[in-house]
N, C-alpha and C positions, 0 to 999 in steps of 0.2 A: 633383664633385672628391673623390678618395679622401682620407680622413683618415689620420693616422698609425696610429690604432688599427686601421683597416680594412686598411692595408698589412701590419700585424703579423699580423692574423688570416689574411690570404691567404698570407703567407710561412710561417706555422706550419702551415697546411693543406697546403701543397705539401711541406713537410719531412716531415710525418706520412705523406703519400701515398708519397713515395719510400722512407721507412723500411719502410712496410708492403709495398711491392713487393719490397724487398730480402729481407725475412723470408720472403715467399711463395716467392721464388726458391730460397732455401736449403732450405726445407721440401720443395720439389719435387725437388731433387737428392737429398735424403736418402731420400725415399720412392720414388725411381724404380725400385728393385729389389724393392719390396714389391708384393704382389698389389693390384690396383685394386678397391676395394669398389664395389658398384653405386651409381651416382650418384643423389642425391636432389635433387629440385627445391628451389631456394633461394627463400625468400620475397622478394617485392619490397622493395627498399630504400625506406623512407619518409623523405623529407627532413625535417630538423628546422628549427625556426625560425631557429637560428643559421646553417644552411646557406643558407636563403632570404635572410637579411639579408646574408650574405657575398656571395652572387651579385648582389644589388642594388648593393652597394658596388663590385663589380668592373666592372659594366657599367651605369652610370647613363644615363638618357635624354639624348641630346645636346640642349642648348639648352632654351628654353622652348617645348615642343611644343604647349601648350594653345591659344594663339591660332591656330597653323597648322591644328590639327585643326578648330577651330570655323569658321575661314574656309573650309576645304575643304568642309565640309558646307553652309555658307551660300551658297557660290558654285557649288554643284552645279547642272548643267543640269536635274536632276530637282527640281522645286519641292517635291515631297513630303518631301525631305530637310530643307530649311530649315523647312518647316511643322512637321515632327515635332520638330525641335530647339526651336522656340518652345514647343510644347505640353509638351515634357519639362521645360523650365525653369519653366513655369508650375506644372506638377504638383509640382515639387520645393518650390516655395513660398518663404517668407521665409528659410529656412535658407541659401539660396545668394545672398542679397543681397550679402554681402561679396565673394564671387567675381565677381558681376556688376559691382560697383563697381571691382574690379581690371581687369575686361575693358574698362571704359570708357577706360582709358589707351591702349589699342592701337587705332589708327584702323581696323584690319581688323574688329574685333569691337565697336567702340563703339556702332554703331547697333543691333546685336542686343542688347547689354546694356541700352541705354536703353529700347528697346521692351519687353524682358522686365521691367524694373523697373516700367514703367508698367502692364503687365499684372498683376504681382503686387500692386502697391499697398502701402498701409500707410505709417505715419509715417516709418520709416527710408528706404524706397524714395523717398518723395516728397522727403525732405530731400536725398538724393543728386541727384535730378532737378532740384531747384531750383538747385543749383550749376551746372548746365549752361547756365543763362541767360547766364552770363558766361564760358562756355567759349571760349577764344581760337581754337580750330581752326575751319576753314571747313567744318564738318559740319552746322551748323544743328540740333544736337541739342536745342535748347531747345523745339522743337515737341513733344517727348514730355512735357515738363513741362506745357505748356499743354493738351495733349490729356488728360492725367491729371487736370486740375482739374475736368473735367466732373462728376465724382461729388460734388464738394463744393459743395452748394447753399447757399453763404454769401455775404454781401455782399462780403467781401474777395476771394473767388475770382472772383465775377462782375466786380468792378472790374478785376482783372488781365486777364481775357479781353477786356474792352472796351478796355483800354489797348492791347493787341496789335492789335485790329481797327482802332482809330483811328489807329494808326501804319502802316497798310498802304501808304500812298503812299510811305513811305520805307523799307519793308521789301524788301530785295533778293530774298528767297526767299519765293515765294508760298505754299509749303507750310506755313510758320510761321503765317501768317494763316488759312489753311484749317483748320489744326488747332484754332485757337481758335474758329472758327465752328462746326466740327463738335462741339466740346465743348458749345457752347450748345444744339445741337439735342437734347440729352438733357433739357433743361428743358421744363416744360409751363406756364410762368408767362406769361400774356399781357401782364403788366406790362412785360416786356422789349421790347415792340414799339416804344415811343417811343424808347428808346436805340438800337435797331437801325436804325430809320429815320433817326435823326439821323446815325449813323455812315455809313449808305448814301449820304446826300446829299453827303458829303465825299470819297467814293471816286472815284479816277480809273481804276482797273483795272476794266474791264468784267466780266471773269471773276469777280473777287472780289465785285463788286456783285451779280452774279447769284447767287452762292453765298449771300450774306447775305439776299437777297430770298427764296430758296428756304428758308433756315433759318427766316425769319420766318413763312412760310406753314406750315411743318411745325409750329412751336411753337403757333401759333394753332389749327390744325386739330386737333392732339392735345389741346389744352386743352378744346376744344369737345366732342371725343369723350369724354374722361374725365368731363366734367360731364353727359353723357347717361346715361339709364338703362342702356343697353347697356355703356357704359364703366365704370359703377360696379359692374357684375357681372363685369368682367374678372377672370380668375384671377391667381394669383401664381406660376405655373410659369415655367420658362425660356422655353418656347414662347410663353406668353401675353405675357411681357415683351417678347420680340423682335417679336411681332406688333403690340403696342401702339406700339412705337417706329416701325414702318413704317405705322401705320394711316392716315396722310394719303394714302399712295399706294395702299393696299389697298382703301379704301372705293370702291365703285362709285358713279359719279355718279347722281343721282336720275333716274328714267325721265322722258323728255320727255312733256309733255302733248300729247294729240292736237290736231291743228290745229283752229282755230276757223273755221267757215264764215262766209260773208258775212252770214248772218242773225244772227250774234252768239250763237248757241246752241252750246255745246260738244258735240262728238260723244262718245258713250260710249266708254270704253276697250275695246279688243278683248280678249276673254278669251283667256288662254293655255292651250292644252291641257295637261292634267296630265301627259301622257307626254313633254312637251318638256323637255329638260335645261335647268337654269338657265344663265344667261349666264356664260361663263368670264371671270374677272377678267383684265384686261390685264397685271396685275403679279403675280408670284409671289415668295414669300420661303421659302427652304428652309434649314433648319439642317442642315449636313452633319456636324458632329461637335461634341461638348461635352467639355471637359476640366475636371475639378474640382480645386480646391486641396486641400492635405493635410487641412485641417479641414472641407472640403466647404461652406464658406460663400462661396466665390467660384468663378466658372465662366468659362471662355473658350470662346466659341462661334464657329465659322466659319459664316458665313451668306452665301448666294448670293441676290442681288437681281436679278430679271430682268423686263424689260419688253419690249414688242414690238421695240424697236430696239437694246437693249444689255444687257449683263450686268456686274454689279459684285460684287466679293468684299469682305466686311466681316469684321473681327475684332471681336467685341463682348464686352466684359467685363461680367459681372453680379455683383451683390453681394446676398446674402440678408440682409434686414432684417425683423425681426419675423415670420419665417417665410415671407416673400414675396420672390421674386426681382425685383430692379430693375436697370435699366441703369446701369452705372458709367462706362464710356467706350466710344467707338465709333471704330474705325480703318478707314479706307478702304484697300482693297488694290488688286488688279489690276482694270482696267476694259477692256472691249473692245466694239466695236460689232458687231452682227450683220450678216452679209452681206445686202445688199438683195435682196429676192425679185424675181426677174425676172418681168415680166408674161408671161402666156401668149401664145405665138406663134400666129397664125392658121394653119390648115392650108394646106399648099402647094396652089396651084391646079393642077388637071390640065388639060393642053392637049388 
């Protein structure tokens, strides 16, 4: 909306413009009979700050265009657009937390804002996410608060996550419980096993029960790996932290012992030729891109997890502590199954 001062500036500019045109017209009439000097190129006119300000006041953007712009990018059929927007918000860091808090008020951008706050982390972002637990809208944004609690290895945070899991039978949105379970998979404390089994016994949802059982297996397997000599030598890079998170799936099963004959004497293991390539692991983990926070102490990695039957995308947030990268939170993205391989067809019989 134009202010009174703006209208006065515009009116004054128009008056000066008309006056200048009138003076130029008189000069042209007076000089019409004089010889015309050779024309000289005029320097380009450089707009002043007052001109720019006047133009802004004369044509302000209609309405609140920011939510429409964000929603247009987020709803683009090209998923690279929304992925780039999330990475850009993360790269901007804590300085845009107030703007993300404002974006929570619009249903079109609320999920983007909540996810970005969880990615960025920090005390202010977590305080805003905590308020979403009582958000009255049917958006279930509280899952972002529970997912962000994974990096806080404290008794209070653990109790909150187990409270969510124990209420799974009355939780209408399965993704809320799944976010709490996924937050627990960051831990490597085998002492959580008893509480997880107790919660599992009370669950009626078969899918959630399987998720919790898988999380329990992951925690126990990773704890065993970290206690091994190989795990103690694991590095503190982004790649090492991601590999350690998925280590329960990446470890190859121990080779099967050769069969025992009827005599009870074990057969010697067959030697493997040195030229033979090692067995390819059935699971691969690939880091597609890494975005750093402004202070370079936090990273957002897009990770592709692939096994023989399916592919899953993860957004993994890492935090640097004492010079080493550690997992802060894990967010499951798109999942899709691989097309089943068709068995080879026998050759057609010739008559």
